[in-house]
N, C-alpha and C positions, 0 to 999 in steps of 0.2 A: 266450178266443180273440182274438187281435189283430184290430183293425179294419183291413181291407185298405186302405181309402181313407186312413185316418190314417197308415198306414205309408208310403204313397206320398208324402204331404205331408211327412213327416219326412225321407224320402230327399232330396226337393227342398231342404228347409231345410238339410240337412247339406251339400249341395253349395255352397250360399251361405256357410255358416259356414266351410267350408274355405278360402275366399278372403276371409274377414273381412267379408263383406257381411251384417252382422247385421240391418240395416234391412230387407233383402229376406226374410231368414229369419223375422223376427218374426211377420208375419201367417200364414205357413204353419204355424208351431208352434202359434199360438193356435187356428187352425182345427182342427188335429189334436187338440189337447187338448179342444176343444169336443165332438168326436165320441167321444173316448176319454179321459176325465179321469184315469184311473188308469194310463195308459200310462207305465211307468217311463222309457222312452227319451224320450218327449215331455216329461215333467216335468224330466228332466235337461237336455234341449236348451233348454226354455223358461227354465230358471234361467240357463243360460249366456248366452242371448240377452239376457235381462233385465239381467244383470250388465253385459254389454258395452254396452248402450244406456242405462245410468244408472238403471235401475229397481231399486234396491237392495232395497227391501222385498219386491217381488214375487219377485226372484231368491231371496231367503232362504226365502220361503214355499214356493216350488216345490221347492227342493232338499231342504228338510226333509221334504216329502211323499215325494220320491223315495227318501230314505234310510230312511224308515219301511217302504216297500214292498220295498226291496232293500238291507237293511243290510249284506249280505255280497257284493254284486255289485261286482266291481272297477271296472267301467265307471262305475257310479253314484258310487262312492267317489272315483274320479279326477276326475269332473266336479264333485263337491261340493267337493273340495279347491280346484279352480280358482275356483269361485264364491266360496267363503269368502275366498280370497286377494284376489280382485278387489273384494270388498265390504268390505275393511278388517278382516277377522278372520283374520290370518295364522297365529295359534297353532292355531286349529281346522284350518286347511289343513295345517299341519305334522303334526298328529296323524293326519290321514287319509293323508297321503303315507307316514308311517312305518308305518301299518297295512298299506298296500299292499306294503311290503317283507316283511311276514309272509305275505301271501296269494299273492304272485306271485314268480317268480324275479327276481333283480336285473335292473334294466333301466336303460338310458341315460336314459329319460324321467323315471323316479322320482328318480334321483340329480340330474338337472338341476333338477327342481322343488324338491328339498330345498336345493340350492345357491342357487336364487333366494330361497327363504325366508330363509336365513341372511344373504344379501347385504342383503335388506330390513331385517334386524335389525342391520346394520352389523358383522356378524361375518365379516370377509373370510377369516379362517383356516378357519372351518368351511365357508364357501362354496367356498374353494379345494379343500378336502378332497373335497367331493362332486363338484365339477367334474372333479377328477383321477380319481375312481372312474369317472365316466362316460367319461372319456377312455381309461381302460384297456380299456373295452368297445368303444369306437369310436375307435381311435388315429389314424384319418385324417380325423376330423371337425373341420374348421377352426373352426367356431363354438366348439367346446369349447376349442381352443387359444387362441382369442381371449379367451374368458371367463377362462381361467387367467391369461393375460397381463394382463387387466384387474385381477384380484385382486392380482397381483404389483405392478402400478402403484399401486393404491390403498394398498398397504402400504409404498410408498416404494422398492421394489426395482426401480428403473427398468431397470437393465441386464438383469436376469432377464426382465422383461416384454418388452423389445425382442427378446430371443432367442426367446421363445415366439411372438411375433407373426411373426418371420422364419420360424420353423419351419412355422407355418400357411401362410404365403405360399409357401414352397417346395413344399408338398404340393398347393397349389391355385393355380398361377400364373395361371389364367384368371379367378379371382375378384377382379376389380379393386376392387370396392366395399368388400370386407372389409378393405382396406389402411388405411382411415381411422384405425383404432385405433393402428396402428403410426405413421402420420404425425403424429397428435396427440401420441403419447408422445415423439416426437423432441424436442419443446419442453421436456421435463423432464430431458433427458440433458445433464449438465454437459460431456460431451466432444464434443457435437454443435454445430458452429458454423453461422452463417447460410448459408455456401456449401453445406454438405451438406444442410441442411433445404430450401433452394431447389431443389437438384438432384433430391432425392427427390420433392418436391411436383410439380415440372415434369414429371418422367418419368411419375409417376402420372397427371397431368392429360392428358398427350399420349396415354397408353395408353387412358384412358377416352374421350377425344374421338375416337379412332380407331374405337371400337366403337359410339358413340352419334351418330346423325345430328342436326345442328343444324337449326333452322327455316330454311326457304329464303326469307329476306327477311322483312320486317315491313311491314304495310300501315297502321301507325298514322298518324293525321293529323299531318302535320309542322308544324302551326301552332306557332310558337315560344312564344307567350304564353298558350296555352289552358290550361284546368284539366288537370292531369296525374293519371294513375292510378298510385298508388304501392302496390306489393304487398310485404308483409312475410311471411316464411316462417319458422316456428319451431314446435318442439314444446313451447315453454316459455312459453306465454301462461298463466301460473299463478304461484304462489308459488315463485319460482326467481330465482337471482341475475341471470340475463339478463332475466327479466320485470320485476324491480324497476328495472333500469337503462333499460329500454325505455319503461316507462309514462310518465315525464315528457314524452318526445318526443311520444308518441301523444296525450297530453292537450292538447298545445299546438299541434298541427298546424292550419294555416289551411285549413279545409275549403272555403273559397271558391276556393282556388287548387289544392288537392290532394284528390283523392278516395282515401280510404284503404281498401285491401283487406287483410284478414288471412287467410292460409292456415294454419290451425291443425292441427298434428299432435299436439295436446295430448291424451294418452291418459288422463290423470287430472285432469280439470278441477276447479277449486275456486272459491271465492267470488271470487278475483281474476280468474279467467277471465271472469266476468260483467262486470267493470270494463273489461277489454280489449275485449269485444264492444261496449260502449257507445262506445268510442273509434273504432270502425271504421264506415265507411259500408257496407261489404260484408264479411260474414264467411263463410268457407268452412271447414267441418270436413272435413279432408282425411285423417284417420287411415286410412280404408279405400281411399284412392286409390293406385294404382300410379304409378310415375314417368311413364309415358306418359299416364295419365289426368290426373294433376295438371298436367303441361305443357300438355295440351290445354285444360284449364279456364282456365289463365292466358292462353293464346292467344285463347280465346273471350272472356275479359274484356278483351282488348286492353290489358294492363298496359304502361305506358310505362317505369317504373323498378321493377325487381324486386330486393328486398333480402334477402340471405341473412344469418341471424343465428346460424348454427351452425358453419360451416366443417367441420372434421373432428371436432368434439366429438359426443357422443352424440345420435342422432336427426337427423343431417344429411341433406339432400336434394340433394347436389351432382349426382347423376345427372339431376335435373330441370334444374338450371342448365346442365349440359352440353348439353342439348337447345335452349338459347337461346330460350325461349318469349317473351322480352321483348327489345326492342332495346337496352336498357341494363340491366346487372346489376351490383350492388354487394354487397360483403361487409363486415360490421361486427359488432362487439360481443362475440361469443362469447369471443374472446381476441385480443390483438394478433397478427396473423399473416397468412397467405395461403392460398388454396385450391389453387393449382397449376393452375387452369383458365385457358387463354388466352381462353375465352369469358366469363369473369368480367371485366367491363371495369374496374371501380374497386374500391378498398378505402379505407375511412375510416381515418385515423390522425391524429396531431398532431405538432407540431414536436419535442417531447421524445421521443416514441416513434421518430420517423424524422426526424432532422435533414435539412434540405433538401439534396439533392444527394449524400447519403452512403450511402443504403440502397436507392434505388429499383431497382437491378439485382437485388435479392434477391426480387423479387415478380413474378408473372406478370400481376398487375393494375397499373393506374396508381394511384399513391398520391394521395389527395386529403386534404390536411391541414386538418382543422377546427381551431378554436381549442383545443378539447380533445376527446379521444376519449370522455370520461366525462360523464354527466349524472346526478347523484346525488339521490335522494329518500330521506331517512332514514325509518326506520320510525316511524309515528305514535306507537307505544307504546314506543319505545326508552327504556330507563331513564335516570334522572338520572346524571350523572357523579359518582362518589364521590371521596373524598380519595385522595391518593397512597398506595398500599398500604405503601410503605417507611416512611412516617412512623409507622405503628402496628405493622407486622410485626417490625421490627428486623432485617430482611434484604431484599435486593433481588430483585424478581421479574421475570424475562424471560418472554416468551411468544410463541407463534405459533399462531393459530387457523385457519390455512389448511388446505385439503384436504390430507390426509396424503400424497397422491401427489406433492406438491411437496417433501416432506421426505426427500430422498435421502441416501445415505451421505456424500457430500461436504459437504452442508449440516450434518449432525450433527457431522462432524469439525471444521468451523469453529466451530460453537456450543460444542464441547468446549473450544476455546481460550478463548472468552469466559468460560465457567463456571470455568475454572482461574484466570483473572486476577481475576474478581469473586468474592471469597471468600464462602462461605456463601450464594451466590445460589441461586435456584430457577428451573426452566424449566417452563412450562406448555405442554402439547401436547394435541391432541384426536385421538389415533390411533383407528383402528377397533378393535373387539373382537378378541381372539385374541392372537397372538404379537408384535404390533407393538411393544408396550412393551418386551419383552425384547430385541427387535432394536435398538431405539433405545438402550437402556441399554448394550448391547454396543458400539455405536459411540461413545456419549458417554463411557463409562468413568468414570462418577461414581457416588457412593453412591445407592442407590435412592430415598432420601427427597428427593434434589435434583431428581428428575424427577416432576412432578405431571401425571398423565394424567386428563383430564376427559372425560366422555361428551358427545356433542352430541345433545341430546334435542329441545329446542324452540328456536325463534328467539329468544324472550325470554330464555331461559337463556343462549344463545350471546352475546347482547349484554351480559348481566350479568357474564359471565366477564371482560370487559375491565376491570371494576372491581377485579380481582385482579392486574392486570398493571401494572408500572411502565414498562416499555419493551418494544416489540414487535421481534422479529427477523424480517426478511423472508427467505423461502427464495430459492433461485436454482437453475437459471437461469430458472425460471418463477416470477416474483414474484407477489405478491398483486395483485388488481384490485379487485373489489367488497369483498373482505375488508380490503384496505388502507383503502378508503373508510370501511367500518364502524369499523375500529380507530381511525382519526383522529377520526371523529365522536364516539367515546366518550372522546376526550381522551388517547389513548395514542399517542405519537410512534412512528414506524416507521423503523428504519435499513435501508437496502437496498443491495444490490450490483448496480449496473447493468453490463451486459456488452455483448457484440457482437450478440446476437439481440434481436429486437423484444420477445419475451416477457420478456426480462430487464429491460426498461425501463418496465414497467407502473407500478410504484410511483414511479419517477422522474417520470413524467408527472403523476401525482397530486400529489406533493410540490411540483413546480414551480408548479402552479396555486395552491398555498397559501403560497408564499413560503418553502418549507422545503427547497429543493434541496440545502442543505448536509447533509441527512440521507441523501443518496445518494452513495455512494463507488464507486471503480472498482477497488479491490484488496482482497484478503482481509485484509491487514495493516491497511489503513485501517478496514475494517469492525470488526475487533477493537478497534482504538484508539478508535474513536468510541463503541462500546458501553461501554468502560471509562470514558471521559471522562464520558458521560452518567450512568453509575451513580454518579458522584461529584458530579454537578451537580444535586442535588435541587431547587434553586431554579428552574432552567430547566424541569425536568420539571413542577413545580407550575404555573409560568406557562403552559406549553403546555397542561396539563390543563384549566385554567380558560378558556383563550382559543381553543382549536381550533374549537369550534362557531361562535364568532363569525367566525373566518376563513372557515369553510365558507360561512356565510350571506352573506358579502360577496363570495364568489368566483364565477367563472364556472361552477364545478362544480355549483352549485345554482341557476343562472339558467336555468331551463327555457325561458323565452320566447326568450332570446338564443340558446340552443343550437338550438332548433327553427328559428329564422330562418336560422342558419348552415347547417343541414342542408338546408333547403328551397332556399336559394340555391345550394347545391352541386348539388341535383337539377336545378334550372333551368339551370344552366351546362352540365351533362351533356346535358340535353335539347336545348338550342340548338346545341351542338356536333354532335349527331347530325342535327338538322334541316338544318344547313349542309353536311352530308357525305352526300348521297344515294348509294345504291349505284350502281355503274357499270352501264349498260345492257348 
C-alpha cells in the first residue's frame, strides 16, 4: 500500500519537475524514497532528477530498480528511455521508445522522442520521418513544423525548410520567438539579399519589443574608468565551435579592469565547461531560468555590458535582451549577422565583413569594427599536416567539411562545373546519414565514385580528414567560419565566393588576415576559374600546405592578447559614451 506522505512529496516534486526546477525536486524525491524505497514512481522520478542534475550513476541505479519492479509499466519505460538518453546511452533509450510503440497506441510524444534519437545519431532522414509522423497526428503543432524545417535545412534543402518555417508561422502568428529558426535560415538562402534579411529581422525585433517591456532606466555607477562588469550569455560553454572561439578571449581578459560574468545555458556540460568556469569571476547556471528570471538576475548583478553569443542560432536568449537588463548590449560570434533588436546596441564585426560606410544600414545595431572578428585557438591535439594528396593519389581531391546545411542546390550546381573541368577529380563531403548523398549526386550529376561522403564522428577524425583534401571549396551564401579556420590551420587553402550579405564574407575576412585575399572571388565564373587554376598549380598548393600554420601563428588571428585588448577597448568606449549621455529627466 502506498505511503501517503511519500505520495504527497512526489506530487510536490512533480510540480517542480514540470517547470524544470530539478534542484527543488531533488530533496523531495529523496525524502519520499527514504520513506518508501520501492515506490516505482519515486524511483523513476529520482532517476529523472538525478540525470538532470548530473548524477549519472545514481540515475542509472534508480531507473534499473524501477524497471525491475515495473518492466511493463509504460510510465516507467518512458522515464527510463529519457534517463538513458540523458545519461549518454541513446541506443537503450531507442529500444524502450520502440517498445512503447508496441504497448501503446501511436502518439506524438513517442514519435517525437524517436526523431530526437535519430537526430542525435546524425540521421536526419529518419528524424524527419518520425517528425512528419508526429505532425500527421498534430498538424497544427508549430514545434513539429519547426523541427521538420530544421531537418530540411540540415539536409541542404533550404527552400523547402523556409517554406515549412513559414507554414508554422502562418498557423501561429502570435508565437514571435519561434521565428528565430526562419530568420537564421535566411542566411543560407542564395536568393535572399541583405535588404530582405534586414527587413525581416527588423520587423521581428519590432514585434518582439512591442510585447516585451524594457527595463525602465539603469542605475549603474557612471564612473567612466571604474572596473566594468561584463556578462557573456551562451548555451555553448562546452566543446562547441562558439566555445572554442570564445575561450581565447576569456583567458586573456584583464580582471583588474573587467569582472567577468558567465550566464550558462549549457545543458550538457563537459570538461571544457570547467575551463570556462575558471575564466569567470561569477558563474550562473541559467538552464532552469525563464526570460524574466534571467533578466532579473542580470539586473541584480548590475551588468554594465551584456554580450549575446547566439543571435538566432539554437539556444538563443534574445527575449532576455529585449528586456534590456543592461545599459549596453552587444552581439558577437555566433555568425556574422544581426539580431533585429533595436535594444541591442552594438554588433562586433571587422573591415572585411563590413567595409566602412557600405553596410551599416543593414543592421539594427551600431557596427563596431574590430581588427578581426575571429580569434582562433587550434586544437592542442590537432594532427600533423600530411603531404599533398594529389602527389600520391594520381587525381585531385576537392572538399568541403562545413555543416551540410550550407551545401544548398546552387552550391552543388556550381561545384558540378568545377568537377566537369577538373577531370577525374573527387569531392569529399560530410552529409548527414540518410538520403543526403543521393540528393547531392542528383545535383552534381557525376559518377557515384567521384563523390566521397565521410561520417563526422570525432573531432580528431574531422581534422584528419583535411589530410585527404588538396583544395577546399567554400559554400555560399553562408560561408565557413570556424570550419574555414580549421581548414587553413590544416594547410588546405579555401576558395570562397564573397557576396552582398555579411554571412557570405566570413571566409574573406579570415583569408584577408592571412594575406590570401586573392582566394576570395566575386563571381561564379571566377570561382570555377580559380579552382581549375589551383588544381594545375600543385607547387603553390604544396607551398601553402607547408606554410599556412606559420602564417596563422604570425597573424592577428592567433594573437589572443591583442584581440582581448581590442575588445576591452571597445567595451570601454561604449561605456564612456553611455556615461556621457545620461537619460533625460
